Structure formats: structure tokens, C-alpha cells
N, CA, C and O of each residue as an XYZ file, in Angstrom:
772
protein
N       0.516    -14.392    -43.287
C       0.456    -15.683    -43.231
C       1.878    -15.779    -44.174
O       2.263    -15.139    -45.153
N       2.551    -17.074    -43.261
C       3.731    -17.394    -43.869
C       3.695    -18.556    -45.531
O       2.898    -19.421    -45.896
N       5.089    -17.943    -46.212
C       4.856    -18.682    -47.656
C       5.988    -19.814    -47.112
O       6.978    -19.867    -46.382
N       5.150    -20.689    -47.978
C       6.161    -22.385    -48.183
C       6.805    -22.466    -49.217
O       6.298    -21.846    -50.153
N       7.818    -23.035    -49.452
C       8.493    -23.285    -50.633
C       7.381    -23.588    -51.822
O       7.634    -23.152    -52.945
N       6.341    -24.215    -51.634
C       5.542    -24.930    -52.688
C       4.847    -23.776    -52.937
O       4.436    -23.996    -54.077
N       4.331    -22.391    -52.544
C       4.099    -20.902    -52.805
C       5.047    -20.594    -53.838
O       4.677    -20.220    -54.951
N       6.886    -20.808    -53.355
C       7.665    -20.084    -54.405
C       7.663    -21.008    -55.784
O       7.511    -20.586    -56.931
N       7.877    -22.413    -55.355
C       7.786    -23.119    -56.910
C       6.330    -22.725    -57.687
O       6.341    -22.698    -58.917
N       4.940    -22.387    -56.877
C       3.961    -21.992    -57.900
C       4.512    -20.883    -58.314
O       4.370    -21.077    -59.521
N       5.082    -19.769    -58.234
C       5.102    -18.774    -58.549
C       6.193    -18.660    -59.636
O       6.246    -17.658    -60.349
N       7.302    -19.963    -59.800
C       8.184    -20.052    -60.892
C       7.749    -20.676    -61.823
O       8.070    -20.236    -62.927
N       6.966    -21.779    -61.796
C       5.716    -22.186    -62.660
C       4.959    -21.437    -63.249
O       4.837    -21.596    -64.464
N       4.253    -20.437    -62.608
C       3.304    -19.574    -63.593
C       3.944    -19.419    -64.720
O       3.364    -19.968    -65.657
N       5.320    -18.661    -65.111
C       6.075    -18.226    -66.273
C       6.591    -19.422    -66.968
O       6.846    -19.410    -68.173
N       6.770    -20.628    -66.082
C       7.658    -21.764    -66.943
C       8.864    -21.883    -67.266
O       9.463    -22.953    -67.156
N       9.728    -20.128    -67.989
C      11.154    -20.291    -67.842
C      12.066    -19.574    -67.076
O      13.274    -19.491    -67.299
N      11.341    -18.971    -66.009
C      12.134    -18.584    -64.666
C      12.315    -17.426    -65.386
O      13.485    -17.484    -65.766
N      11.748    -16.257    -65.849
C      12.379    -15.003    -66.569
C      11.596    -13.978    -65.788
O      11.848    -12.776    -65.700
N      10.274    -14.873    -65.053
C       9.101    -13.532    -64.405
C       9.550    -13.452    -62.844
O       8.923    -13.851    -61.864
N      10.728    -12.865    -62.897
C      11.279    -12.415    -61.449
C      11.182    -11.358    -60.940
O      11.472    -11.259    -59.747
N      10.770    -10.291    -61.634
C       9.741     -9.634    -61.072
C       8.823     -9.715    -60.088
O       8.791     -9.273    -58.939
N       8.116    -10.327    -60.710
C       6.853    -11.181    -59.639
C       7.341    -11.539    -58.659
O       6.977    -10.948    -57.643
N       7.892    -12.135    -58.582
C       8.764    -13.403    -57.468
C       8.764    -12.330    -56.459
O       8.060    -12.230    -55.455
N       9.902    -11.357    -57.016
C      10.360    -10.556    -55.968
C       9.309     -9.639    -55.619
O       9.675     -8.934    -54.678
N       8.255     -9.399    -55.976
C       7.037     -8.464    -55.786
C       6.504     -9.055    -54.605
O       6.432     -8.437    -53.542
N       5.948    -10.799    -54.831
C       5.119    -11.069    -54.270
C       6.048    -11.336    -52.409
O       5.742    -11.333    -51.217
N       7.091    -11.502    -53.162
C       8.131    -11.643    -51.701
C       8.230    -10.624    -50.875
O       8.364    -10.726    -49.655
N       8.161     -9.457    -51.594
C       8.156     -7.962    -50.705
C       6.673     -7.854    -50.239
O       6.508     -7.360    -49.123
N       5.622     -8.228    -50.905
C       4.205     -8.131    -50.108
C       4.235     -8.895    -49.319
O       3.457     -8.515    -48.445
N       4.707     -9.873    -49.028
C       4.453    -10.917    -47.990
C       5.515    -10.780    -46.734
O       5.379    -11.205    -45.586
N       6.492    -10.135    -47.251
C       7.597     -9.638    -45.812
C       6.910     -8.555    -45.136
O       6.796     -8.488    -43.913
N       6.429     -7.659    -46.011
C       5.710     -6.288    -45.324
C       4.839     -6.561    -44.468
O       4.846     -6.053    -43.346
N       3.531     -7.818    -45.068
C       2.311     -8.235    -44.349
C       2.953     -8.773    -43.052
O       2.563     -8.307    -41.981
N       4.231    -10.041    -43.083
C       4.736    -10.292    -41.600
C       5.413     -9.560    -40.786
O       5.221     -9.714    -39.580
N       6.323     -8.633    -41.234
C       6.643     -7.211    -40.356
C       5.674     -6.561    -40.042
O       5.902     -6.352    -38.850
N       5.072     -6.255    -40.188
C       3.434     -5.635    -39.947
C       3.161     -6.509    -38.765
O       3.680     -6.368    -37.658
N       2.283     -7.436    -39.114
C       2.398     -8.591    -38.126
C       2.458     -8.441    -36.984
O       1.640     -8.455    -36.064
N       4.324     -8.173    -37.149
C       5.029     -8.754    -35.694
C       5.286     -7.144    -34.915
O       5.641     -7.041    -33.741
N       5.042     -6.038    -35.770
C       5.165     -4.892    -35.362
C       3.719     -4.282    -34.512
O       3.758     -3.403    -33.651
N       2.457     -4.994    -35.001
C       1.573     -5.124    -34.583
C       1.492     -5.564    -33.089
O       1.217     -4.726    -32.230
N       1.702     -6.721    -32.805
C       1.817     -7.840    -31.760
C       2.593     -7.299    -30.889
O       2.202     -7.422    -29.728
N       4.024     -6.473    -31.120
C       4.506     -5.728    -30.294
C       4.538     -4.502    -29.724
O       5.197     -4.143    -28.748
N       3.456     -3.607    -30.688
C       2.758     -2.519    -29.799
C       1.506     -3.266    -28.835
O       1.365     -2.858    -27.682
N       0.648     -4.326    -29.336
C      -0.196     -4.775    -28.370
C       0.186     -5.378    -26.973
O      -0.541     -5.365    -25.979
N       1.451     -5.910    -27.063
C       1.582     -6.166    -25.546
C       2.226     -4.886    -24.753
O       2.088     -4.754    -23.537
N       2.794     -4.153    -25.401
C       3.165     -3.331    -24.578
C       2.336     -2.203    -23.708
O       2.579     -1.488    -22.736
N       0.844     -2.516    -24.893
C      -0.135     -1.772    -24.033
C      -0.647     -2.881    -22.931
O      -1.609     -2.491    -22.269
N      -0.454     -3.405    -22.810
C      -1.195     -4.507    -22.145
C      -0.337     -4.800    -20.616
O      -0.821     -5.314    -19.608
N       1.459     -4.162    -20.864
C       2.130     -4.711    -19.786
C       1.543     -3.680    -18.811
O       1.058     -2.625    -19.218
N       1.610     -4.070    -17.291
C       1.606     -3.027    -16.292
C       2.826     -1.665    -16.427
O       3.929     -1.884    -16.928
N       2.477     -0.444    -15.968
C       3.942      0.388    -16.096
C       4.537      0.017    -14.892
O       4.158     -0.825    -14.079
N       6.053      1.143    -14.861
C       6.795      0.489    -13.567
C       5.928      1.465    -12.576
O       5.906      1.032    -11.424
N       5.247      2.622    -12.762
C       4.662      3.356    -11.862
C       3.401      2.643    -10.944
O       3.245      2.823     -9.736
N       2.770      2.013    -11.592
C       1.369      1.208    -11.137
C       1.640      0.722     -9.775
O       2.819      0.522     -9.483
N       0.730      0.502     -8.901
C       1.129     -0.089     -8.011
C       0.281     -1.468     -7.586
O       0.198     -2.118     -6.544
N      -0.221     -1.569     -8.724
C      -1.133     -3.029     -8.441
C      -0.595     -4.230     -8.224
O      -1.273     -5.238     -8.023
N       0.536     -4.203     -8.247
C       1.398     -5.419     -7.911
C       2.132     -5.307     -6.272
O       2.476     -6.205     -5.503
N       2.186     -3.981     -6.154
C       2.543     -4.046     -4.809
C       2.002     -3.870     -3.587
O       1.442     -2.837     -3.221
N       2.142     -4.786     -2.986
C       0.721     -5.318     -1.758
C       1.148     -3.976     -0.794
O       2.257     -3.461     -0.936
N       0.113     -3.432      0.251
C       0.408     -2.344      1.136
C       0.764     -2.825      2.222
O       0.424     -3.804      2.887
N       1.893     -1.575      2.381
C       2.222     -2.225      3.695
C       1.469     -1.886      5.200
O       0.631     -0.992      5.324
N       1.805     -2.533      6.019
C       1.619     -2.123      7.016
C       0.941     -0.981      7.783
O      -0.142     -0.945      8.368
N       2.169      0.200      7.558
C       1.998      1.078      7.288
C       1.039      2.327      6.871
O       0.517      3.359      7.294
N       1.198      1.427      5.655
C      -0.015      1.946      4.688
C      -1.715      1.921      4.967
O      -2.616      2.646      4.546
N      -1.704      0.677      5.926
C      -3.135     -0.004      5.685
C      -3.697      0.886      7.351
O      -4.870      1.225      7.505
N      -2.484      1.158      8.556
C      -2.620      1.709      9.527
C      -3.519      3.373      9.386
O      -4.527      3.807      9.944
N      -2.743      3.852      8.550
C      -2.815      4.820      7.844
C      -4.366      5.343      7.278
O      -5.112      6.234      7.684
N      -4.481      4.386      6.181
C      -6.140      4.186      6.150
C      -7.039      4.189      7.043
O      -8.023      4.907      7.218
N      -6.507      3.100      7.736
C      -7.745      3.066      9.127
C      -7.755      4.226      9.959
O      -8.736      4.418     10.678
N      -6.720      5.091      9.959
C      -7.030      6.030     11.180
C      -7.663      7.215     10.036
O      -8.553      7.944     10.475
N      -7.305      7.376      8.868
C      -8.010      8.330      7.818
C      -9.506      7.895      7.982
O     -10.267      8.619      8.625
N      -9.966      6.670      7.386
C     -11.313      6.330      7.352
C     -12.168      6.425      9.127
O     -13.275      6.852      9.456
N     -11.513      6.070      9.593
C     -12.017      6.647     11.318
C     -12.345      8.033     11.434
O     -13.456      8.477     11.723
N     -11.063      8.844     11.134
C     -11.415      9.809     11.403
C     -12.749     10.576     10.565
O     -13.603     11.177     11.218
N     -12.827     10.479      8.962
C     -13.837     10.606      8.584
C     -15.181      9.544      8.899
O     -16.066      9.886      8.115
N     -15.516      8.730      9.500
C     -16.367      8.325     10.018
C     -16.623      8.944     11.069
O     -17.830      8.930     11.307
N     -15.952      9.545     11.893
C     -16.101     10.351     13.152
C     -16.792     11.541     12.868
O     -17.740     11.900     13.566
N     -16.283     12.360     11.629
C     -16.489     13.621     11.108
C     -18.598     13.341     10.607
O     -19.590     13.992     10.934
N     -18.443     12.198      9.807
C     -19.858     11.815      9.157
C     -21.061     11.839     11.037
O     -22.042     12.481     11.413
N     -20.246     10.835     11.598
C     -21.274     10.707     12.936
C     -21.489     11.687     14.200
O     -22.205     11.559     15.193
N     -20.383     12.975     13.699
C     -20.933     14.006     14.701
C     -21.606     15.113     13.838
O     -21.852     16.248     14.247
N     -21.855     14.671     12.672
C     -23.047     15.842     12.009
C     -21.889     16.664     11.114
O     -22.381     17.330     10.203
N     -20.652     16.713     11.213
C     -20.026     17.631     10.427
C     -19.871     16.878      8.455
O     -18.987     16.200      7.931
N     -20.646     17.208      8.132
C     -20.883     16.912      6.763
C     -20.010     16.769      5.849
O     -19.435     15.808      5.338
N     -19.993     18.477      5.654
C     -19.086     19.034      4.827
C     -17.158     18.233      5.206
O     -16.356     17.702      4.438
N     -17.103     18.472      6.446
C     -15.754     18.062      6.281
C     -15.603     16.432      6.532
O     -14.468     16.165      6.927
N     -16.269     15.540      6.432
C     -16.916     14.292      6.424
C     -16.743     13.996      5.090
O     -16.153     12.957      4.796
N     -17.406     15.179      3.717
C     -17.375     14.428      2.823
C     -15.630     15.067      2.402
O     -14.808     14.151      2.392
N     -15.212     16.071      2.169
C     -14.208     16.261      2.129
C     -12.669     15.348      2.305
O     -11.656     15.484      1.620
N     -12.892     14.435      3.414
C     -12.028     13.658      3.915
C     -12.468     12.197      3.104
O     -11.655     11.592      2.405
N     -13.666     11.804      3.280
C     -14.356     10.908      1.957
C     -13.364     10.975      1.344
O     -12.348     10.328      1.598
N     -13.569     12.170     -0.016
C     -13.290     12.370     -0.982
C     -11.973     12.144     -1.372
O     -11.546     11.646     -2.414
N     -11.165     12.740     -0.031
C      -9.719     12.777     -0.010
C      -9.386     10.923     -0.236
O      -8.512     10.381     -0.913
N     -10.214     10.457      0.425
C      -9.898      8.734      0.630
C     -10.145      7.995     -0.841
O      -9.474      7.062     -1.282
N     -11.374      8.698     -1.547
C     -11.502      7.925     -2.696
C     -10.146      8.136     -3.700
O      -9.669      7.190     -4.327
N      -9.637      9.413     -3.757
C      -8.498      9.600     -4.592
C      -7.323      8.784     -4.022
O      -6.403      8.408     -4.748
N      -7.385      8.483     -2.521
C      -5.635      7.603     -2.233
C      -6.422      6.379     -2.718
O      -5.696      5.705     -3.449
N      -7.429      5.942     -2.601
C      -7.359      4.027     -2.390
C      -8.899      4.261     -3.516
O      -9.991      3.888     -3.087
N      -8.823      4.675     -4.430
C     -10.154      4.838     -5.808
C     -10.240      3.174     -5.696
O     -11.463      3.052     -5.617
N      -9.811      2.078     -5.650
C     -10.627      0.637     -5.824
C     -10.881      0.232     -4.453
O     -10.594     -0.904     -4.074
N     -11.389      1.074     -3.715
C     -12.032      0.492     -2.151
C     -13.565      0.893     -2.071
O     -14.014      1.963     -1.660
N     -14.395     -0.390     -2.639
C     -15.870     -0.242     -2.434
C     -16.198      0.545     -1.044
O     -16.681      1.674     -1.129
N     -15.957      0.002      0.164
C     -16.137      0.661      1.070
C     -16.341      2.110      1.481
O     -17.360      2.526      2.032
N     -15.014      3.022      1.082
C     -14.967      4.042      0.881
C     -15.892      4.887     -0.086
O     -16.417      5.925      0.316
N     -16.050      4.485     -1.181
C     -16.671      4.897     -2.156
C     -18.292      4.923     -1.766
O     -18.990      5.858     -2.156
N     -19.003      3.520     -0.743
C     -20.139      3.668     -0.286
C     -20.150      4.568      0.696
O     -21.289      5.030      0.620
N     -19.487      5.224      1.755
C     -19.290      6.032      3.170
C     -19.866      7.266      2.124
O     -20.997      7.748      2.077
N     -18.614      7.602      1.278
C     -18.427      8.728      0.236
C     -20.244      9.078     -0.376
O     -20.829     10.135     -0.138
N     -20.708      8.176     -0.990
C     -21.964      8.253     -1.331
C     -23.188      8.525     -0.180
O     -24.293      9.038     -0.361
N     -22.715      8.108      0.803
C     -23.920      8.064      2.112
C     -23.729      9.674      2.443
O     -24.800     10.277      2.383
N     -22.696     10.415      2.748
C     -22.252     11.674      3.047
C     -23.082     12.455      2.233
O     -23.885     13.266      2.696
N     -22.897     12.212      0.872
C     -23.282     13.001     -0.042
C     -24.984     12.846     -0.311
O     -25.772     13.736     -0.630
N     -25.175     11.808     -0.134
C     -26.543     11.290      0.847
C     -27.174     12.402      1.059
O     -27.815     13.263      0.458
N     -26.745     12.086      2.248
C     -27.368     13.067      3.459
C     -27.171     14.833      3.541
O     -27.788     15.566      4.314
N     -26.315     15.192      2.695
C     -26.431     16.628      2.332
C     -27.158     17.212      0.807
O     -27.040     18.276      0.200
N     -28.060     15.778      0.506
C     -28.996     16.157     -0.665
C     -28.204     16.280     -2.344
O     -28.711     16.671     -3.396
N     -26.874     15.805     -2.085
C     -26.641     15.960     -3.402
C     -26.836     14.419     -4.201
O     -25.888     13.633     -4.194
N     -27.708     14.178     -4.658
C     -28.224     13.476     -4.881
C     -27.430     12.572     -6.161
O     -27.212     11.361     -6.134
N     -27.051     13.594     -7.345
C     -26.357     12.925     -8.673
C     -25.080     12.393     -8.300
O     -24.560     11.373     -8.754
N     -24.410     13.533     -7.035
C     -22.777     12.858     -6.719
C     -23.350     11.589     -6.077
O     -23.262     10.527     -6.692
N     -23.984     11.650     -4.768
C     -24.097     10.367     -4.556
C     -24.550      9.068     -4.874
O     -24.527      8.043     -4.193
N     -25.082      9.333     -6.339
C     -25.459      8.203     -7.001
C     -24.054      7.932     -7.828
O     -23.797      6.835     -8.324
N     -23.297      8.924     -7.901
C     -22.422      8.406     -8.896
C     -21.245      7.422     -7.936
O     -20.718      6.370     -8.297
N     -21.055      8.147     -6.638
C     -19.910      7.336     -5.937
C     -20.510      6.179     -5.281
O     -19.721      5.373     -4.790
N     -22.227      5.860     -5.146
C     -22.666      4.576     -4.880
C     -22.122      3.659     -5.964
O     -21.484      2.616     -5.822
N     -22.493      4.243     -7.026
C     -22.428      3.170     -8.486
C     -20.791      2.472     -8.549
O     -20.309      1.424     -8.979
N     -20.362      3.493     -7.977
C     -18.234      3.175     -8.298
C     -18.630      2.129     -6.893
O     -18.236      0.965     -6.972
N     -19.153      2.418     -6.038
C     -19.084      1.077     -4.662
C     -19.588     -0.396     -5.252
O     -19.129     -1.515     -5.022
N     -20.467     -0.073     -5.920
C     -21.480     -1.049     -6.753
C     -20.520     -1.641     -7.679
O     -20.112     -2.763     -7.377
N     -20.065     -1.084     -8.785
C     -19.388     -1.398     -9.517
C     -17.876     -1.970     -9.219
O     -17.201     -2.540    -10.075
N     -17.411     -1.704     -7.735
C     -16.183     -2.438     -7.630
C     -16.448     -3.588     -6.641
O     -15.628     -4.474     -6.402
N     -17.908     -3.473     -5.981
C     -18.085     -4.759     -5.160
C     -19.113     -4.810     -5.388
O     -19.650     -3.796     -4.942
N     -20.142     -5.753     -6.100
C     -21.025     -5.939     -6.387
C     -22.297     -6.281     -5.468
O     -23.413     -5.763     -5.435
N     -21.620     -7.554     -4.582
C     -22.134     -8.371     -3.646
C     -22.476     -7.089     -2.458
O     -23.039     -7.332     -1.390
N     -22.017     -5.697     -2.879
C     -22.155     -4.894     -1.437
C     -23.995     -4.652     -1.505
O     -24.576     -3.799     -2.177
N     -24.344     -5.226     -0.999
C     -26.067     -5.121     -0.917
C     -26.701     -3.760     -0.266
O     -27.882     -3.454     -0.431
N     -25.861     -3.056      0.420
C     -25.797     -1.843      1.408
C     -25.658     -0.993      0.439
O     -26.532     -0.129      0.505
N     -24.811     -0.830     -0.596
C     -24.340      0.363     -1.551
C     -25.652     -0.010     -2.332
O     -26.378      0.979     -2.224
N     -26.396     -1.130     -3.184
C     -27.175     -0.868     -3.940
C     -28.287     -0.501     -3.390
O     -29.039      0.291     -3.957
N     -28.567     -1.058     -2.131
C     -30.343     -0.411     -1.555
C     -29.848      0.908     -1.705
O     -30.282      1.446     -2.725
N     -28.815      1.853     -0.789
C     -28.543      2.804     -0.932
C     -28.822      3.947     -2.541
O     -29.381      5.042     -2.597
N     -28.229      3.197     -3.565
C     -28.232      3.847     -4.443
C     -29.799      3.665     -5.204
O     -30.140      4.252     -6.231
N     -30.439      2.927     -4.602
C     -31.870      2.573     -4.974
C     -32.579      4.124     -4.469
O     -33.297      4.913     -5.082
N     -31.926      4.145     -2.849
C     -32.781      5.195     -2.333
C     -32.193      6.342     -3.261
O     -33.045      7.187     -3.536
N     -31.559      6.458     -3.538
C     -30.854      8.113     -4.165
C     -31.908      8.411     -5.331
O     -32.535      9.450     -5.538
N     -31.929      6.818     -6.257
C     -32.567      7.129     -7.417
C     -33.494      7.738     -7.041
O     -33.768      8.822     -7.555
N     -34.420      7.064     -5.782
C     -36.055      7.594     -5.472
C     -36.268      9.154     -5.343
O     -37.149      9.908     -5.755
N     -34.659      9.413     -4.321
C     -34.675     11.080     -3.667
C     -34.804     11.720     -5.256
O     -35.765     12.393     -5.628
N     -33.816     11.421     -5.970
C     -34.140     11.678     -7.392
C     -35.460     12.432     -7.953
O     -35.996     13.530     -8.109
N     -35.583     11.090     -8.133
C     -37.413     10.687     -8.820
C     -38.595     11.635     -8.075
O     -39.767     11.862     -8.376
N     -37.591     12.153     -6.776
C     -38.850     13.040     -6.162
C     -38.767     14.657     -6.380
O     -39.658     15.479     -6.591
N     -37.374     14.792     -6.251
C     -36.815     16.443     -6.694
C     -37.626     16.486     -8.062
O     -38.461     17.373     -8.241
N     -37.348     15.441     -9.100
C     -37.891     15.580    -10.368
C     -39.046     16.247    -10.390
O     -39.251     17.446    -10.582
N     -39.946     15.176    -10.128
C     -41.389     15.665     -9.609
C     -41.629     16.171     -9.161
O     -42.740     16.535     -9.546
N     -41.177     16.914     -7.897
C     -41.536     18.394     -7.383
C     -41.792     18.961     -8.273
O     -42.916     19.168     -8.730
N     -40.483     19.408     -8.782
C     -39.995     20.316     -9.738
C     -41.208     20.274    -11.102
O     -41.734     21.230    -11.672
N     -41.342     19.189    -11.275
C     -42.447     19.022    -11.950
C     -44.285     19.906    -11.738
O     -45.116     20.373    -12.516
N     -44.207     19.792    -10.726
C     -45.446     19.898     -9.921
C     -45.672     21.271    -10.088
O     -46.850     21.547    -10.317
N     -44.683     22.460    -10.027
C     -44.380     23.521    -10.047
C     -44.572     24.476    -11.355
O     -44.846     25.670    -11.482
N     -44.260     23.243    -12.420
C     -44.455     23.947    -13.532
C     -45.352     22.986    -14.712
O     -45.098     22.800    -15.902
N     -46.511     22.461    -13.851
C     -47.827     22.056    -14.640
C     -49.089     22.638    -14.421
O     -49.369     23.004    -13.280
N     -49.805     22.763    -15.238
C     -51.162     23.284    -14.593
C     -52.222     22.653    -13.348
O     -52.641     21.498    -13.274
N     -52.476     23.691    -12.499
C     -52.840     22.298    -11.681
C     -53.824     21.553    -11.342
O     -53.986     20.854    -10.342
N     -54.884     21.864    -12.805
C     -56.119     20.840    -12.806
C     -55.766     19.916    -13.925
O     -56.682     19.302    -14.473
N     -54.563     19.758    -14.312
C     -54.058     19.107    -15.403
C     -54.081     17.523    -15.040
O     -54.025     17.197    -13.854
N     -54.164     16.540    -16.063
C     -54.045     15.095    -16.017
C     -52.274     14.760    -15.558
O     -51.963     13.950    -14.685
N     -51.277     15.585    -16.366
C     -49.966     15.310    -15.724
C     -49.339     15.740    -14.184
O     -48.344     15.288    -13.618
N     -50.436     16.927    -13.669
C     -49.986     17.424    -12.318
C     -50.787     16.100    -11.152
O     -50.426     15.753    -10.028
N     -51.656     15.747    -11.778
C     -52.632     14.820    -11.203
C     -51.179     13.406    -10.729
O     -50.960     12.763     -9.702
N     -50.514     13.463    -12.080
C     -49.823     11.857    -12.298
C     -48.422     11.938    -11.462
O     -47.779     11.064    -10.882
N     -48.190     13.446    -11.647
C     -47.068     13.427    -10.633
C     -47.050     13.887     -8.847
O     -46.123     13.713     -8.056
N     -48.238     14.436     -8.617
C     -48.943     14.325     -7.425
C     -49.050     13.024     -6.773
O     -48.702     12.799     -5.614
N     -49.661     11.998     -7.764
C     -49.388     10.723     -7.147
C     -48.452      9.743     -7.100
O     -48.310      8.769     -6.359
N     -47.757     10.223     -8.139
C     -46.238      9.394     -7.782
C     -45.032     10.016     -6.475
O     -44.127      9.390     -5.925
N     -45.478     11.505     -6.281
C     -44.855     11.959     -5.436
C     -45.585     11.251     -4.109
O     -44.948     10.518     -3.351
N     -46.468     11.444     -3.992
C     -46.796     10.257     -2.710
C     -46.164      9.448     -2.667
O     -45.435      9.242     -1.696
N     -46.217      8.601     -3.831
C     -45.571      6.974     -3.348
C     -44.452      7.056     -2.772
O     -44.088      6.646     -1.670
N     -43.773      7.764     -3.798
C     -42.101      7.841     -3.452
C     -41.873      8.335     -1.944
O     -40.849      8.001     -1.347
N     -42.871      9.155     -1.329
C     -42.426     10.037     -0.238
C     -42.817      8.598      0.974
O     -42.074      8.239      1.888
N     -44.000      8.068      0.664
C     -44.242      6.822      1.251
C     -42.749      6.275      1.385
O     -41.887      6.596      2.203
N     -42.695      5.265      0.239
C     -41.639      4.692     -0.139
C     -40.312      5.088      0.833
O     -39.704      4.302      1.560
N     -40.051      6.442      0.653
C     -38.891      6.995      1.768
C     -39.161      7.119      3.291
O     -38.426      7.342      4.254
N     -40.487      6.893      3.148
C     -40.804      7.085      4.972
C     -40.994      8.663      5.509
O     -40.954      8.786      6.733
N     -41.166      9.701      4.839
C     -41.357     10.613      5.103
C     -42.018     11.395      4.126
O     -42.254     10.958      3.000
N     -42.415     12.851      4.608
C     -42.925     13.726      3.760
C     -42.398     14.599      2.897
O     -42.980     15.520      2.324
N     -41.335     14.296      2.827
C     -40.425     14.685      1.357
C     -38.859     14.818      2.482
O     -38.716     14.344      3.609
N     -37.916     15.591      1.694
C     -36.704     15.974      2.188
C     -36.070     15.024      1.878
O     -36.507     14.355      0.942
N     -34.751     14.587      2.569
C     -33.873     14.264      2.749
C     -34.257     12.544      2.036
O     -35.455     12.290      1.919
N     -33.157     11.361      1.561
C     -33.528     10.278      1.483
C     -32.570      9.474      2.525
O     -31.341      9.480      2.454
N     -33.648      8.500      3.905
C     -32.546      7.895      4.763
C     -31.118      7.263      3.978
O     -31.130      7.058      2.765
N     -30.138      7.040      4.661
C     -29.224      6.236      4.028
C     -28.780      5.267      5.220
O     -28.737      5.568      6.412
N     -28.390      3.768      4.509
C     -28.842      2.933      5.578
C     -27.285      2.317      5.598
O     -26.979      1.439      6.404
């Protein structure tokens, strides 16, 4: 809050004869510290929002970078399609580190993890894809399939720990059959789309 001349005059009028100079100086010091504090805080907050010199958000990718990314993506996809899932996983994982804001790479990485039964990691990768591109319906679909596969694994585990003739075991069996029907098989991995 800035002080106006009328505030200074009011301080002088409080004493009436102008002898209370300490009160005026104290008031001025507090006001000055408050203004300086606000300026300092405003300066700090503007520094936090400025992009760093190392940030490449403002630097458009070069043609060579696009070609390199396309080649790496094609290589990872070829590994996936040929069934070399561990190698494809490593290639897609490297691509996610190189291009962390690319939803398509996160989607393909998630599919590769899902094919290997790494449902928790697949869910995280697919969630990244959805977060980066909320309109990507295939990532949402596969995230749903992964979540069903996670539920299937949890129910299968529950079956082994529940008494065979208990109501909970019957419930787990029924849910497990429904999920297997939804996933289109008798168990195993969730299909990726």
C-alpha cells in the first residue's frame, strides 16, 4: 500500500505540534519495508516464470531432428511388430526420454509394456499419452484395457487366498469371468489396440 500526502498529514495532526517525529519515522520505515518487500517478491516470482536459457520449448525442431525422430520411431515400431518386445521397449523408453511431450511415443511405449504384461508401467505410460493429448481415444481405450488387466490380476490373486466356498471367492470368480469375457479370452494378456 502506497502512502499519500494526506496520510503523512494525518500523522502530523495526531500530535498537533509536530514533536512526535519518531512516530512519523516509524510509520515511514514500515511503509518503506512493505513496499520493498512487495517489489522483491514480485521480482522473484517473475524470475520463476521466465524460461531458462537451456529450455528448448521456444526452439523449433530442425528438419534433421524430425528425420532422426522418425527413423528412431520406425525402428522401435519395427521391433514391436517383429515381436522383439524387450528391444522395442528399450527403444520406446529412450524415445520418451528424448521427446517427453510426444503423446504418440508414450502411447506406443504403453502398448509395448502392455504386451509384456507390465500393466502398472503400461498404465503410467498410457496415462502420460492421455495427459499430453486428451483427444487420443486409442490411448484411453488401451488405458481402460490395462486397468481391466490389472483388475484381472488382482482378482486371480484374491481367488488363491480366499476359502473356496466363501461368498468372497464366489464374487471374485464371477468378476473374473466377466473381465475375461470383456478382454476377449480365457485369461492372460490384455489385447492392445
